[in-house]
MARRO-82501 format. One record per atom (N, C-alpha, C): atom name; x, y, z; residue number from 1. Coordinates in nm, 4 decimals. Atoms other than C-alpha are relative to their C-alpha. Example, Ala and Ser with C-alpha at 12.3 -4.5 7.8 and 13.67 -1.06 7.14 Angstrom:
2
atome->N; u->0.0890; v->-0.1190; w->0.0000; num->1
atome->CA; u->1.2300; v->-0.4500; w->0.7800; num->1
atome->C; u->0.0900; v->0.1200; w->0.0000; num->1
atome->N; u->-0.0820; v->-0.1190; w->-0.0060; num->2
atome->CA; u->1.3670; v->-0.1060; w->0.7140; num->2
atome->C; u->-0.0770; v->0.1090; w->0.0730; num->2
This chain:
102
atome->N; u->-0.0669; v->-0.0257; w->0.1263; num->1
atome->CA; u->-10.7114; v->-3.5159; w->11.6120; num->1
atome->C; u->-0.0512; v->0.1157; w->-0.0653; num->1
atome->N; u->0.0505; v->-0.1324; w->0.0708; num->2
atome->CA; u->-10.7187; v->-3.1844; w->11.4206; num->2
atome->C; u->-0.0451; v->-0.0430; w->-0.1440; num->2
atome->N; u->0.0501; v->0.0190; w->0.1356; num->3
atome->CA; u->-10.8779; v->-3.1517; w->11.0830; num->3
atome->C; u->0.0973; v->-0.0395; w->-0.1059; num->3
atome->N; u->-0.1107; v->0.0277; w->0.1037; num->4
atome->CA; u->-10.5537; v->-3.1563; w->10.8888; num->4
atome->C; u->0.0441; v->-0.1510; w->0.0231; num->4
atome->N; u->-0.0301; v->0.1386; w->-0.0402; num->5
atome->CA; u->-10.4691; v->-3.4911; w->11.0704; num->5
atome->C; u->-0.1096; v->-0.0935; w->-0.0707; num->5
atome->N; u->0.1113; v->0.0924; w->0.0547; num->6
atome->CA; u->-10.8141; v->-3.6315; w->10.9885; num->6
atome->C; u->0.0080; v->-0.0198; w->-0.1563; num->6
atome->N; u->-0.0083; v->0.0008; w->0.1520; num->7
atome->CA; u->-10.7746; v->-3.5493; w->10.6120; num->7
atome->C; u->0.1147; v->-0.0824; w->-0.0414; num->7
atome->N; u->-0.1162; v->0.0778; w->0.0503; num->8
atome->CA; u->-10.4239; v->-3.6799; w->10.5856; num->8
atome->C; u->-0.0269; v->-0.1664; w->0.0337; num->8
atome->N; u->0.0418; v->0.1502; w->-0.0162; num->9
atome->CA; u->-10.5596; v->-4.0149; w->10.7481; num->9
atome->C; u->-0.0966; v->-0.0489; w->-0.1079; num->9
atome->N; u->0.1036; v->0.0381; w->0.0936; num->10
atome->CA; u->-10.8418; v->-4.0173; w->10.4989; num->10
atome->C; u->0.0694; v->-0.0269; w->-0.1360; num->10
atome->N; u->-0.0529; v->0.0124; w->0.1392; num->11
atome->CA; u->-10.6322; v->-3.9649; w->10.1849; num->11
atome->C; u->0.1050; v->-0.1067; w->0.0003; num->11
atome->N; u->-0.1100; v->0.1077; w->0.0132; num->12
atome->CA; u->-10.3626; v->-4.2253; w->10.2878; num->12
atome->C; u->-0.0536; v->-0.1314; w->0.0304; num->12
atome->N; u->0.0668; v->0.1351; w->-0.0377; num->13
atome->CA; u->-10.6059; v->-4.4960; w->10.4076; num->13
atome->C; u->-0.0578; v->-0.0654; w->-0.1227; num->13
atome->N; u->0.0703; v->0.0544; w->0.1173; num->14
atome->CA; u->-10.7765; v->-4.5393; w->10.0651; num->14
atome->C; u->0.0725; v->0.0303; w->-0.1269; num->14
atome->N; u->-0.0821; v->-0.0429; w->0.1168; num->15
atome->CA; u->-10.6195; v->-4.5607; w->9.7126; num->15
atome->C; u->-0.0602; v->0.1258; w->-0.0644; num->15
atome->N; u->0.0638; v->-0.1202; w->0.0662; num->16
atome->CA; u->-10.8752; v->-4.3086; w->9.5701; num->16
atome->C; u->-0.1077; v->0.0502; w->0.0947; num->16
atome->N; u->0.0857; v->-0.0765; w->-0.1006; num->17
atome->CA; u->-11.0561; v->-4.0361; w->9.7733; num->17
atome->C; u->-0.0411; v->0.1152; w->-0.0778; num->17
atome->N; u->0.0483; v->-0.1213; w->0.0628; num->18
atome->CA; u->-11.2844; v->-3.7769; w->9.6318; num->18
atome->C; u->-0.0776; v->0.0725; w->0.1014; num->18
atome->N; u->0.0783; v->-0.0947; w->-0.0770; num->19
atome->CA; u->-11.3962; v->-3.4846; w->9.8370; num->19
atome->C; u->-0.0874; v->0.0802; w->-0.0928; num->19
atome->N; u->0.0985; v->-0.0410; w->0.1026; num->20
atome->CA; u->-11.7231; v->-3.3747; w->9.6781; num->20
atome->C; u->-0.1112; v->0.0740; w->0.0875; num->20
atome->N; u->0.1198; v->-0.0561; w->-0.0722; num->21
atome->CA; u->-12.0360; v->-3.1929; w->9.7636; num->21
atome->C; u->-0.1256; v->-0.0991; w->-0.0438; num->21
atome->N; u->0.1022; v->0.1059; w->0.0273; num->22
atome->CA; u->-12.3139; v->-3.4682; w->9.7983; num->22
atome->C; u->0.0843; v->-0.1304; w->-0.0046; num->22
atome->N; u->-0.0547; v->0.1355; w->0.0071; num->23
atome->CA; u->-12.2530; v->-3.8308; w->9.7283; num->23
atome->C; u->0.0015; v->-0.0358; w->-0.1450; num->23
atome->N; u->-0.0024; v->0.0226; w->0.1368; num->24
atome->CA; u->-12.1818; v->-4.0171; w->9.4120; num->24
atome->C; u->-0.1353; v->-0.0365; w->-0.0697; num->24
atome->N; u->0.1441; v->0.0217; w->0.0567; num->25
atome->CA; u->-12.5431; v->-4.1139; w->9.3632; num->25
atome->C; u->-0.0768; v->0.1281; w->0.0121; num->25
atome->N; u->0.0755; v->-0.1404; w->-0.0075; num->26
atome->CA; u->-12.6714; v->-3.7549; w->9.4609; num->26
atome->C; u->0.0992; v->0.1105; w->-0.0023; num->26
atome->N; u->-0.1030; v->-0.1181; w->-0.0124; num->27
atome->CA; u->-12.4013; v->-3.4979; w->9.3792; num->27
atome->C; u->-0.0829; v->0.1233; w->0.0216; num->27
atome->N; u->0.0596; v->-0.1119; w->-0.0363; num->28
atome->CA; u->-12.4875; v->-3.1604; w->9.4990; num->28
atome->C; u->0.0388; v->0.1238; w->-0.0829; num->28
atome->N; u->-0.0409; v->-0.1070; w->0.0913; num->29
atome->CA; u->-12.3147; v->-2.9531; w->9.2337; num->29
atome->C; u->0.0541; v->-0.0707; w->-0.1215; num->29
atome->N; u->-0.0328; v->0.0500; w->0.1131; num->30
atome->CA; u->-12.2281; v->-2.9994; w->8.8812; num->30
atome->C; u->0.1352; v->-0.0513; w->-0.0054; num->30
atome->N; u->-0.1469; v->0.0359; w->0.0068; num->31
atome->CA; u->-11.8453; v->-3.0179; w->8.9232; num->31
atome->C; u->0.0038; v->-0.1469; w->0.0777; num->31
atome->N; u->-0.0133; v->0.1285; w->-0.0641; num->32
atome->CA; u->-11.8957; v->-3.3037; w->9.1814; num->32
atome->C; u->-0.0660; v->-0.0981; w->-0.0886; num->32
atome->N; u->0.0527; v->0.0941; w->0.0885; num->33
atome->CA; u->-12.1202; v->-3.4829; w->8.9381; num->33
atome->C; u->0.0939; v->-0.0413; w->-0.1031; num->33
atome->N; u->-0.1067; v->0.0303; w->0.1091; num->34
atome->CA; u->-11.8552; v->-3.4461; w->8.6598; num->34
atome->C; u->0.0982; v->-0.0944; w->0.0618; num->34
atome->N; u->-0.1157; v->0.0876; w->-0.0625; num->35
atome->CA; u->-11.5910; v->-3.5842; w->8.8978; num->35
atome->C; u->-0.0443; v->-0.1534; w->0.0031; num->35
atome->N; u->0.0397; v->0.1373; w->-0.0129; num->36
atome->CA; u->-11.7925; v->-3.8958; w->8.9740; num->36
atome->C; u->-0.0287; v->-0.0732; w->-0.1349; num->36
atome->N; u->0.0175; v->0.0649; w->0.1430; num->37
atome->CA; u->-11.8824; v->-3.9538; w->8.5992; num->37
atome->C; u->0.1384; v->-0.0370; w->-0.0605; num->37
atome->N; u->-0.1480; v->0.0289; w->0.0522; num->38
atome->CA; u->-11.5085; v->-3.9323; w->8.5090; num->38
atome->C; u->0.0541; v->-0.1269; w->0.0754; num->38
atome->N; u->-0.0593; v->0.1225; w->-0.0575; num->39
atome->CA; u->-11.4149; v->-4.1924; w->8.7790; num->39
atome->C; u->-0.0858; v->-0.1232; w->-0.0424; num->39
atome->N; u->0.0790; v->0.1115; w->0.0504; num->40
atome->CA; u->-11.7036; v->-4.4115; w->8.6702; num->40
atome->C; u->0.0508; v->-0.0328; w->-0.1525; num->40
atome->N; u->-0.0550; v->0.0160; w->0.1384; num->41
atome->CA; u->-11.5742; v->-4.3693; w->8.2964; num->41
atome->C; u->0.1271; v->-0.0691; w->0.0108; num->41
atome->N; u->-0.1333; v->0.0553; w->-0.0130; num->42
atome->CA; u->-11.2312; v->-4.4803; w->8.4180; num->42
atome->C; u->-0.0125; v->-0.1472; w->0.0670; num->42
atome->N; u->0.0292; v->0.1180; w->-0.0510; num->43
atome->CA; u->-11.3958; v->-4.7887; w->8.5687; num->43
atome->C; u->0.0331; v->-0.0170; w->0.1484; num->43
atome->N; u->-0.0359; v->-0.0101; w->-0.1455; num->44
atome->CA; u->-11.3237; v->-4.6894; w->8.9356; num->44
atome->C; u->-0.1445; v->-0.0131; w->0.0606; num->44
atome->N; u->0.1233; v->0.0262; w->-0.0595; num->45
atome->CA; u->-11.6137; v->-4.8277; w->9.1322; num->45
atome->C; u->0.0135; v->0.0073; w->0.1673; num->45
atome->N; u->-0.0266; v->0.0148; w->-0.1509; num->46
atome->CA; u->-11.4332; v->-4.8637; w->9.4852; num->46
atome->C; u->0.0807; v->0.1090; w->0.0215; num->46
atome->N; u->-0.0970; v->-0.1075; w->-0.0596; num->47
atome->CA; u->-11.3290; v->-4.5187; w->9.6134; num->47
atome->C; u->-0.0862; v->0.0587; w->0.1068; num->47
atome->N; u->0.0747; v->-0.0641; w->-0.1076; num->48
atome->CA; u->-11.4069; v->-4.3131; w->9.9098; num->48
atome->C; u->-0.0458; v->0.1339; w->-0.0379; num->48
atome->N; u->0.0568; v->-0.1449; w->0.0296; num->49
atome->CA; u->-11.6356; v->-4.0093; w->9.8626; num->49
atome->C; u->-0.0358; v->0.0604; w->0.1318; num->49
atome->N; u->0.0092; v->-0.0847; w->-0.1221; num->50
atome->CA; u->-11.6274; v->-3.7501; w->10.1409; num->50
atome->C; u->-0.0943; v->0.1137; w->-0.0283; num->50
atome->N; u->0.0900; v->-0.1096; w->0.0212; num->51
atome->CA; u->-11.9267; v->-3.5289; w->10.1374; num->51
atome->C; u->0.0281; v->0.1146; w->0.1061; num->51
atome->N; u->-0.0537; v->-0.1133; w->-0.0876; num->52
atome->CA; u->-11.7900; v->-3.1907; w->10.2641; num->52
atome->C; u->-0.1191; v->0.0754; w->0.0433; num->52
atome->N; u->0.1158; v->-0.0743; w->-0.0568; num->53
atome->CA; u->-12.1458; v->-3.0577; w->10.3109; num->53
atome->C; u->-0.0390; v->-0.0583; w->0.1333; num->53
atome->N; u->0.0501; v->0.0632; w->-0.1374; num->54
atome->CA; u->-12.1843; v->-3.2896; w->10.6097; num->54
atome->C; u->0.1054; v->0.0314; w->0.1032; num->54
atome->N; u->-0.0966; v->-0.0354; w->-0.1035; num->55
atome->CA; u->-11.8726; v->-3.1724; w->10.7828; num->55
atome->C; u->0.0766; v->0.1320; w->-0.0295; num->55
atome->N; u->-0.0582; v->-0.1336; w->0.0255; num->56
atome->CA; u->-11.7838; v->-2.7945; w->10.7772; num->56
atome->C; u->0.1372; v->0.0136; w->0.0320; num->56
atome->N; u->-0.1494; v->-0.0168; w->-0.0267; num->57
atome->CA; u->-11.4382; v->-2.8442; w->10.9265; num->57
atome->C; u->0.0742; v->-0.0648; w->-0.1132; num->57
atome->N; u->-0.0704; v->0.0595; w->0.1250; num->58
atome->CA; u->-11.3464; v->-3.0864; w->10.6386; num->58
atome->C; u->-0.0153; v->0.0923; w->-0.1110; num->58
atome->N; u->0.0269; v->-0.0752; w->0.1219; num->59
atome->CA; u->-11.5026; v->-2.8485; w->10.3893; num->59
atome->C; u->0.1048; v->0.1195; w->-0.0151; num->59
atome->N; u->-0.0947; v->-0.1128; w->-0.0119; num->60
atome->CA; u->-11.2739; v->-2.5728; w->10.4978; num->60
atome->C; u->0.1429; v->-0.0545; w->0.0024; num->60
atome->N; u->-0.1411; v->0.0656; w->-0.0180; num->61
atome->CA; u->-10.9776; v->-2.7930; w->10.6026; num->61
atome->C; u->0.0646; v->-0.0519; w->-0.1240; num->61
atome->N; u->-0.0448; v->0.0622; w->0.1277; num->62
atome->CA; u->-10.9470; v->-2.9611; w->10.2608; num->62
atome->C; u->0.0451; v->0.1108; w->-0.0855; num->62
atome->N; u->-0.0625; v->-0.1045; w->0.0803; num->63
atome->CA; u->-10.8934; v->-2.6209; w->10.0965; num->63
atome->C; u->0.1378; v->0.0382; w->0.0446; num->63
atome->N; u->-0.1300; v->-0.0347; w->-0.0538; num->64
atome->CA; u->-10.6000; v->-2.5630; w->10.3206; num->64
atome->C; u->0.1003; v->-0.1122; w->-0.0301; num->64
atome->N; u->-0.0880; v->0.1258; w->0.0154; num->65
atome->CA; u->-10.4696; v->-2.9169; w->10.2975; num->65
atome->C; u->0.0702; v->0.0007; w->-0.1327; num->65
atome->N; u->-0.0526; v->0.0078; w->0.1395; num->66
atome->CA; u->-10.4228; v->-2.9026; w->9.9206; num->66
atome->C; u->0.0455; v->0.1364; w->-0.0478; num->66
atome->N; u->-0.0138; v->-0.1377; w->0.0469; num->67
atome->CA; u->-10.3875; v->-2.5322; w->9.8957; num->67
atome->C; u->-0.0750; v->0.0158; w->-0.1391; num->67
atome->N; u->0.0834; v->-0.0161; w->0.1208; num->68
atome->CA; u->-10.6724; v->-2.5571; w->9.6449; num->68
atome->C; u->-0.1434; v->0.0447; w->0.0460; num->68
atome->N; u->0.1288; v->-0.0562; w->-0.0452; num->69
atome->CA; u->-10.9848; v->-2.3402; w->9.6831; num->69
atome->C; u->-0.1273; v->-0.0567; w->-0.0353; num->69
atome->N; u->0.1148; v->0.0530; w->0.0561; num->70
atome->CA; u->-11.2380; v->-2.5501; w->9.5110; num->70
atome->C; u->-0.0331; v->-0.1382; w->0.0389; num->70
atome->N; u->0.0428; v->0.1416; w->-0.0185; num->71
atome->CA; u->-11.4267; v->-2.8727; w->9.5663; num->71
atome->C; u->-0.0998; v->-0.0499; w->-0.1288; num->71
atome->N; u->-0.0799; v->0.1174; w->-0.0489; num->72
atome->CA; u->-11.4211; v->-3.1410; w->9.4331; num->72
atome->C; u->0.1480; v->-0.0084; w->-0.0139; num->72
atome->N; u->-0.1398; v->0.0348; w->0.0089; num->73
atome->CA; u->-11.0767; v->-3.2617; w->9.4902; num->73
atome->C; u->0.0296; v->-0.1552; w->0.0055; num->73
atome->N; u->-0.0203; v->0.1305; w->-0.0087; num->74
atome->CA; u->-10.9428; v->-3.5940; w->9.4066; num->74
atome->C; u->0.1386; v->-0.0411; w->0.0405; num->74
atome->N; u->-0.1304; v->0.0538; w->-0.0550; num->75
atome->CA; u->-10.6538; v->-3.7824; w->9.5828; num->75
atome->C; u->0.0124; v->-0.1398; w->-0.0588; num->75
atome->N; u->-0.0457; v->0.1413; w->0.0481; num->76
atome->CA; u->-10.4803; v->-4.0941; w->9.4354; num->76
atome->C; u->0.1148; v->-0.0400; w->0.0717; num->76
atome->N; u->-0.1069; v->0.0488; w->-0.0697; num->77
atome->CA; u->-10.2632; v->-4.2902; w->9.6608; num->77
atome->C; u->0.0698; v->0.1123; w->0.0823; num->77
atome->N; u->-0.0263; v->-0.1075; w->-0.0932; num->78
atome->CA; u->-10.2479; v->-3.9927; w->9.8995; num->78
atome->C; u->0.0492; v->0.1230; w->-0.0604; num->78
atome->N; u->-0.0473; v->-0.1039; w->0.0728; num->79
atome->CA; u->-10.1481; v->-3.7481; w->9.6350; num->79
atome->C; u->-0.1091; v->0.0839; w->-0.0600; num->79
atome->N; u->0.0955; v->-0.0886; w->0.0657; num->80
atome->CA; u->-10.3581; v->-3.4473; w->9.5305; num->80
atome->C; u->0.0090; v->0.0059; w->-0.1481; num->80
atome->N; u->-0.0046; v->-0.0099; w->0.1456; num->81
atome->CA; u->-10.4582; v->-3.4702; w->9.1733; num->81
atome->C; u->-0.0489; v->0.1344; w->-0.0593; num->81
atome->N; u->0.0623; v->-0.1338; w->0.0393; num->82
atome->CA; u->-10.6960; v->-3.1770; w->9.1139; num->82
atome->C; u->-0.1569; v->-0.0073; w->0.0163; num->82
atome->N; u->0.1517; v->-0.0146; w->0.0075; num->83
atome->CA; u->-11.0542; v->-3.0643; w->9.0588; num->83
atome->C; u->-0.0539; v->-0.0681; w->-0.1320; num->83
atome->N; u->0.0625; v->0.0645; w->0.1148; num->84
atome->CA; u->-11.3072; v->-3.1536; w->8.8003; num->84
atome->C; u->0.0645; v->0.0331; w->-0.1292; num->84
atome->N; u->-0.0544; v->-0.0368; w->0.1255; num->85
atome->CA; u->-11.1483; v->-2.9484; w->8.5272; num->85
atome->C; u->0.1363; v->-0.0794; w->-0.0422; num->85
atome->N; u->-0.1224; v->0.0765; w->0.0234; num->86
atome->CA; u->-10.8135; v->-3.1085; w->8.5738; num->86
atome->C; u->-0.0132; v->-0.1434; w->-0.0248; num->86
atome->N; u->0.0397; v->0.1409; w->0.0291; num->87
atome->CA; u->-10.9720; v->-3.4587; w->8.6041; num->87
atome->C; u->-0.0362; v->-0.0064; w->-0.1446; num->87
atome->N; u->0.0566; v->0.0049; w->0.1404; num->88
atome->CA; u->-11.1450; v->-3.3830; w->8.2615; num->88
atome->C; u->0.1215; v->-0.0011; w->-0.0878; num->88
atome->N; u->-0.1176; v->-0.0121; w->0.1021; num->89
atome->CA; u->-10.8168; v->-3.2745; w->8.0865; num->89
atome->C; u->0.0871; v->-0.1367; w->0.0249; num->89
atome->N; u->-0.0796; v->0.1186; w->-0.0274; num->90
atome->CA; u->-10.6293; v->-3.5763; w->8.2476; num->90
atome->C; u->-0.0676; v->-0.1189; w->-0.0681; num->90
atome->N; u->0.0782; v->0.1226; w->0.0592; num->91
atome->CA; u->-10.9114; v->-3.8273; w->8.1361; num->91
atome->C; u->0.0100; v->0.0167; w->-0.1456; num->91
atome->N; u->0.0004; v->-0.0132; w->0.1455; num->92
atome->CA; u->-10.9196; v->-3.6829; w->7.7938; num->92
atome->C; u->0.1252; v->-0.0424; w->-0.0657; num->92
atome->N; u->-0.1269; v->0.0309; w->0.0452; num->93
atome->CA; u->-10.5412; v->-3.7330; w->7.7547; num->93
atome->C; u->0.0464; v->-0.1353; w->0.0262; num->93
atome->N; u->-0.0163; v->0.1394; w->-0.0310; num->94
atome->CA; u->-10.5566; v->-4.0761; w->7.9049; num->94
atome->C; u->0.1080; v->-0.0036; w->0.1261; num->94
atome->N; u->-0.1026; v->-0.0025; w->-0.1035; num->95
atome->CA; u->-10.3102; v->-3.9766; w->8.1841; num->95
atome->C; u->-0.0798; v->-0.0339; w->0.1383; num->95
atome->N; u->0.0741; v->0.0423; w->-0.1205; num->96
atome->CA; u->-10.5864; v->-4.0203; w->8.4599; num->96
atome->C; u->-0.0173; v->-0.1462; w->0.0193; num->96
atome->N; u->0.0128; v->0.1438; w->-0.0050; num->97
atome->CA; u->-10.6515; v->-4.3838; w->8.3638; num->97
atome->C; u->0.1270; v->-0.0551; w->0.0388; num->97
atome->N; u->-0.1338; v->0.0525; w->-0.0194; num->98
atome->CA; u->-10.2762; v->-4.4513; w->8.3777; num->98
atome->C; u->0.0145; v->0.0120; w->0.1422; num->98
atome->N; u->-0.0160; v->-0.0131; w->-0.1353; num->99
atome->CA; u->-10.2677; v->-4.2973; w->8.7232; num->99
atome->C; u->-0.0840; v->-0.0885; w->0.0926; num->99
atome->N; u->0.0965; v->0.0879; w->-0.0724; num->100
atome->CA; u->-10.5708; v->-4.4909; w->8.8447; num->100
atome->C; u->0.0382; v->-0.1442; w->-0.0060; num->100
atome->N; u->-0.0282; v->0.1433; w->0.0394; num->101
atome->CA; u->-10.4510; v->-4.8264; w->8.6982; num->101
atome->C; u->0.1441; v->-0.0219; w->0.0350; num->101
atome->N; u->-0.1334; v->0.0261; w->-0.0271; num->102
atome->CA; u->-10.0828; v->-4.7805; w->8.7891; num->102
atome->C; u->0.0422; v->-0.0505; w->0.1264; num->102
């Protein structure tokens, strides 16, 4: 299975998937930490976190998959939502909560 197929499988098998640097308990960059805090503030406790630092293929492949150059990346129900800045904006407007609870 090539890396794009692996990513497609990951984002479609779980309702919420976050590609990040590190883990939710030990994020390895500020943006990944912010992303996990936003999900926590939305009441999301059950999501798949993929540590891109553990898999260089995924780290590069995810940028191509979403045509988005930075990490973290949030997927909800298989759809790319955005990175930490977009998550913050959507959280502040209430849009992210609706998407996660919809």
